C-alpha positions as CSV (number, residue, x, y, z in Angstrom):
1,X,-14.0,-6.4,18.4
2,X,-10.8,-7.1,17.0
3,X,-8.8,-4.4,19.5
4,X,-8.4,-7.0,22.2
5,X,-7.3,-9.8,20.4
6,X,-4.7,-7.5,18.7
7,X,-3.6,-5.4,21.9
8,X,-1.6,-8.8,22.9
9,X,2.2,-9.0,22.1
10,X,4.6,-6.2,20.5
11,X,2.1,-5.0,17.5
12,X,1.6,-1.4,17.1
13,X,-2.3,-1.1,16.3
14,X,-3.9,2.0,15.1
15,X,-7.7,1.8,15.0
16,X,-9.9,3.9,12.8
17,X,-13.8,4.2,12.5
18,X,-13.7,5.9,9.2
19,X,-11.9,4.8,6.2
20,X,-11.0,8.2,5.0
21,X,-9.2,8.6,8.4
22,X,-7.0,5.4,7.8
23,X,-6.1,6.5,4.1
24,X,-5.1,9.7,5.3
25,X,-2.7,7.9,7.9
26,X,-1.4,5.5,5.5
27,X,-0.3,8.7,3.5
28,X,2.3,9.6,6.3
29,X,2.8,6.1,8.5
30,X,4.3,2.7,7.2
31,X,2.0,0.1,7.5
32,X,2.6,-3.4,7.1
33,X,-1.0,-5.3,8.1
34,X,-4.3,-3.7,7.2
35,X,-7.2,-5.3,8.7
36,X,-10.8,-3.9,7.6
37,X,-14.1,-5.3,9.5
38,X,-17.1,-5.1,6.9
39,X,-20.6,-5.1,7.7
40,X,-23.4,-5.8,5.2
41,X,-23.1,-2.9,2.9
42,X,-19.9,-1.3,3.7
43,X,-18.7,0.4,0.8
44,X,-16.3,2.4,2.7
45,X,-14.3,-0.6,3.6
46,X,-14.5,-2.3,0.2
47,X,-13.2,1.3,-1.1
48,X,-10.3,1.5,1.6
49,X,-9.4,-2.2,0.1
50,X,-9.5,-1.2,-3.3
51,X,-7.4,1.9,-2.9
52,X,-5.3,0.3,-0.7
53,X,-4.4,-2.5,-3.1
54,X,-4.0,0.2,-5.7
55,X,-1.6,2.7,-4.2
56,X,0.4,0.1,-1.9
57,X,-0.1,-3.5,-2.9
58,X,2.8,-4.7,-0.3
59,X,0.4,-3.9,2.5
60,X,-1.3,-7.3,3.6
61,X,-4.7,-7.0,3.7
62,X,-7.5,-9.1,5.9
63,X,-10.8,-8.8,5.7
64,X,-13.3,-9.7,8.2
65,X,-16.9,-10.5,7.2
66,X,-20.2,-11.5,9.0
67,X,-21.2,-15.0,9.2
68,X,-22.5,-16.3,5.9
69,X,-21.5,-13.0,3.9
70,X,-20.3,-14.8,1.0
71,X,-21.2,-12.1,-1.3
72,X,-19.4,-9.8,1.1
73,X,-16.1,-12.0,1.0
74,X,-16.0,-12.1,-2.3
75,X,-16.5,-8.7,-2.8
76,X,-13.4,-8.2,-0.5
77,X,-11.3,-10.4,-2.3
78,X,-12.2,-8.4,-5.7
79,X,-11.3,-5.2,-3.9
80,X,-7.6,-6.9,-3.3
81,X,-8.0,-8.5,0.4
82,X,-5.5,-10.9,0.6
83,X,-6.8,-12.9,3.2
84,X,-10.5,-13.0,4.2
85,X,-12.4,-14.4,7.8
86,X,-15.7,-15.2,8.7
87,X,-17.2,-13.9,12.1
88,X,-17.2,-15.5,14.4
89,X,-13.7,-15.9,14.7
90,X,-11.7,-17.8,17.1
91,X,-8.5,-16.5,18.4
92,X,-6.5,-19.3,16.7
93,X,-7.7,-18.7,13.4
94,X,-7.2,-15.0,13.8
95,X,-3.8,-15.5,15.3
96,X,-2.6,-18.1,12.3
97,X,-4.1,-15.5,9.5
98,X,-2.3,-12.8,11.0
99,X,1.1,-14.5,11.3
100,X,0.6,-15.7,7.6
101,X,0.6,-12.0,6.8
102,X,3.1,-10.9,8.8
103,X,5.4,-13.5,7.1
104,X,4.3,-12.0,3.9
105,X,5.6,-8.7,5.0
106,X,8.6,-10.0,6.6
107,X,9.5,-11.6,3.3
108,X,9.3,-8.3,1.3
109,X,12.3,-5.8,0.8
110,X,12.6,-3.8,3.7
111,X,12.5,-0.3,1.4
112,X,8.9,-1.3,0.6
113,X,7.8,-1.3,4.6
114,X,9.6,1.7,5.0
115,X,8.1,4.2,2.5
116,X,4.9,5.6,3.2
117,X,2.1,6.1,0.5
118,X,3.3,9.6,0.1
119,X,6.9,8.5,-0.3
120,X,5.9,6.2,-2.9
121,X,3.6,8.5,-4.8
122,X,6.6,11.1,-5.1
123,X,8.7,8.1,-6.2
124,X,6.6,7.5,-8.8
125,X,6.4,11.0,-10.0
126,X,10.2,11.1,-9.9
127,X,10.4,8.0,-12.0
128,X,7.8,9.8,-14.4
129,X,10.7,12.3,-14.9
130,X,8.8,14.9,-13.0
131,X,10.8,18.0,-11.4
132,X,10.5,18.4,-7.5
133,X,8.8,21.9,-8.2
134,X,6.4,19.8,-10.8
135,X,5.6,17.5,-7.8
136,X,4.9,19.9,-5.4
137,X,2.3,21.8,-7.4
138,X,0.9,18.4,-8.6
139,X,0.4,17.4,-4.6
140,X,-0.1,20.8,-3.1
141,X,3.3,20.6,-1.4
142,X,6.0,22.9,-1.2
143,X,9.1,22.2,-3.2
144,X,11.0,22.1,0.0
145,X,8.7,19.5,1.5
146,X,9.2,17.3,-1.7
147,X,12.8,17.8,-1.4
148,X,12.5,16.1,2.0
149,X,10.9,13.5,0.6
150,X,13.3,13.2,-2.3
151,X,15.6,12.9,0.4
152,X,14.2,10.4,2.6
153,X,13.4,8.2,-0.3
154,X,17.2,8.0,-1.7
155,X,17.9,7.1,2.1
156,X,15.5,4.6,2.7
157,X,16.1,2.7,-0.6
158,X,20.0,3.2,-0.2
159,X,20.2,4.8,-3.7
160,X,23.2,6.9,-4.8
161,X,21.9,8.4,-8.0
162,X,18.6,8.7,-9.9
163,X,19.7,6.0,-12.2
164,X,20.3,3.7,-8.9
165,X,16.8,4.9,-7.8
166,X,15.3,3.4,-11.0
167,X,16.7,-0.1,-10.4
168,X,16.1,-0.4,-6.8
169,X,12.7,0.4,-7.4
170,X,12.5,-1.6,-10.3
171,X,13.7,-4.6,-8.0
172,X,11.4,-3.6,-5.4
173,X,8.4,-3.9,-8.0
174,X,7.6,0.1,-7.6
175,X,8.5,0.7,-11.3
176,X,8.0,-0.9,-14.8
177,X,10.8,-1.8,-16.9
178,X,10.8,0.7,-19.8
179,X,9.4,-1.1,-23.2
180,X,10.7,-0.3,-26.8
181,X,8.0,1.0,-28.6
182,X,8.5,1.0,-32.1
183,X,6.2,3.4,-34.3
184,X,5.1,2.3,-37.3
185,X,7.1,2.7,-40.3
186,X,5.8,5.7,-42.8
187,X,6.3,5.3,-46.6
188,X,7.3,8.6,-47.3
189,X,7.2,10.0,-51.0
């Protein structure tokens, strides 16, 4: 239903009939805006929104729900949708919402948009202090594949060292600032 409205202009569009296919693609290809058309009982669509929000919160998400589907709209927002529109959509309403989401994406650092979900996952493991071999074992990939991903991550975020990578990931919101945890004092006899 939304495909004809999106095919105009210079947008790259990929449509999926299954949420699992979309998630698989998000692991390997960058995405700026994810549009999910939700049915009355669309657990897959809600799961797709939730997983996208959890693993790639910088992806702008738009949920499209049926007329009067207030409960579905609430569930979509709770699952992480940035915007929710109700059918039937006018071309102007849809274009305006899409434009707002694209503006939001444009305001993000370029590296956010350049990294795939797989690269983000590997980056998180690197920042957790894992070696390439450990990451390869954990993700069921070869060490060589992980090394290629590491090289691409460093290039995309323009980091020159591991410390620089951490600083850049922190600035992009992909890493948390390390906290200082004090252990309780003990009274040793």
